[in-house]
C-alpha positions, -999 to +999 in steps of 0.1 A: +000+000+000+016+032-012+004+068-017+017+100-031-012+120-017-017+107+018+007+098+046+010+061+056+023+060+092+039+030+110+044+026+147+055-009+154+028-032+140+002-004+138-002+012+104-026+042+100-032+070+075-033+107+079-041+136+056-015+163+050-038+193+046-057+184+078-025+179+097-011+213+084-042+233+094-033+225+131-069+225+144-076+188+146-063+154+155-073+128+130-066+092+119-078+067+093-072+030+102-059+001+083-063-037+090-029-037+107-018-034+143-049-045+162-059-076+182-090-089+164-089-124+148-103-142+118-122-122+092-118-091+115-081-093+118-064-074+131-076-038+134-115-039+133-133-008+145-169-020+145-186-028+178-217-042+159-200-066+134-199-097+157-163-091+168-155-094+205-162-060+222-130-060+243-109-066+212-125-037+193-121-015+224-084-024+225-081-016+187-095+019+193-072+023+223-042+016+201-054+036+171-065+067+191-034+065+213-012+069+182-026+104+176-035+115+211-073+109+212-090+097+244-113+068+235-139+081+260-144+110+235-156+087+207-190+093+190-202+066+166-235+062+147-253+034+129-247+042+093-274+033+067-263+051+035-284+082+041-274+118+037-284+125+073-259+145+093-261+153+131-245+180+152-230+165+183-216+179+215-194+168+245-225+153+261-227+128+232-192+113+239-194+076+243-223+072+219-220+040+199-193+028+224-205+030+260-239+045+251-265+034+225-256+045+190-274+071+169-293+055+141-297+065+104-269+090+107-240+090+082-224+124+090-213+139+123-204+176+130-191+194+161-177+227+171-166+215+205-130+203+213-126+168+227-154+152+207-140+124+185-162+119+155-161+084+140-174+071+107-167+036+094-159+020+060-151-011+040-151+003+004-173+034+008-158+069+007-146+087+038-150+124+039-134+146+066-137+183+071-122+211+092-128+248+093-099+261+113-113+296+113-147+289+129-133+258+146-157+232+133-150+196+121-170+169+106-168+134+090-193+118+066-197+083+051-204+083+014-212+050-003-228+053-038-262+061-022-247+088+001-227+102-028-256+104-052-277+121-024-248+146-019-239+139+017-206+159+012-226+190+002-251+184+029-223+184+054-207+216+041-241+233+039-248+224+075-215+237+087-223+270+069-259+272+082-253+262+118-218+276+125-213+304+099-185+285+081-171+299+048-166+270+024-134+288+012-119+282+047-128+245+049-101+219+046-114+185+033-101+150+028-114+121+006-101+089+022-093+054+009-122+037-009-128+013-037-113+026-070-130+028-104-111-002-117-126-024-090-161-009-087-185-020-115-221-009-112-253-014-133-275+009-152-298+019-123-268+033-104-257+053-135-293+066-139-294+076-102-263+098-107-275+111-141-307+123-125-292+137-093-279+170-106-244+160-096-215+168-120-206+133-133-178+145-155-151+118-152-172+097-129-182+068-151-166+048-179-177+016-197-177-015-177-164-050-185-199-063-189-228-051-211-249-023-194-223-020-166-201+009-157-170+016-137-178+042-110-152+066-096-164+075-061-133+097-054-140+119-085-177+120-078-171+133-042-145+157-053-169+172-078-195+175-050-171+192-026-161+217-052-197+224-060-203+230-023-177+258-025-145+241-012-114+250-030-097+222-050-064+231-034-079+225+000-088+189-006-066+159+001-076+132-025-070+095-019-050+074-043-054+043-022-080+016-031-094-005-004-102-034-027-068-035-044-052-035-009-076-059+008-048-075+028-041-041+044-076-025+043-110-039+049-129-043+017-165-056+014-162-064-023-129-082-020-141-104+009-177-110+000-187-091+031-166-112+055-146-084+070-142-058+097-145-020+094-120+008+089-125+040+109-121+077+102-117+097+134-115+135+137-114+157+168-110+194+174-079+203+195 
C-alpha cells in the first residue's frame, strides 16, 4: 500500500493513514485506520473498529485504544453512529461522547459535525468513501460516510451546507479529505446506479466509464465526491484526495467487495484540538 497524496504512518505493528492538509491546518487530531496493528482475529483481523459486526467487544475496544493513542485521542471521547447510507448529518456535543461505544448508537446518521473540542467523531468504512472536514477559522470539524447512495444524495454537500448554516463557516476556509475507498477499476455498477447519478444534478464528469460487462459501468467515487465538494464551495487546493484503493489493498484495508462481506471495518476519526 503506497500513496503519493496521503501519509502512511507506521508505529510498530500499527499502520494508519493521515491527511497532509488536515495535519497542516493545526486545528484537529485525526486518523484513518488500516487492518494492521490490532488484536481482532479471523475475518476481522487485526484492526477492526466495528462494535456491531460480531467481533469481540473488548478486542474492538483495544483496537480503538491503540489507534486513538497513536494520535493523542482519548477513546472516551468517541462518538459513533449506525450508518445506513443516508445523507443525514447530526451535530454532536461533548454530552454525546461515548455514543456508539459506552452508550446506545445514533441510528440512520451518516455524518457527524461538532464545534466542541474533545469530541472524536467516528465514521466507518469497508469500500465506501470517507469524507473529513475542518474549518480552522470557525473551529468546526466533521466526518461523513459516502457510499454510492450517500454520494448520489450529496452527503458531502449536505455536510458543508450544515457547517455553513449552523456555524457560519465559509466554504473557502474548509479543509477536506477524501479517504481510501474502492477505486474505479474495482467498482463496477449497473444501469440503475448510473441513472441515479445522471438524474441527481451532480456533476458526473469523469465519474463513469464503460464496464467490463454489457450495461455495466465503472464508478469513480473519489471523482464524484471531489466534484460534489467543489460544487459546495470548497477550493480544490484545500482537498486531500485519496490514491489508495481498499479493494486493491484488501490485505491491508477492509474491503466488502474483495471479501464478499466477510470483514471488519475501517474508521475515520477527527477531533478538534
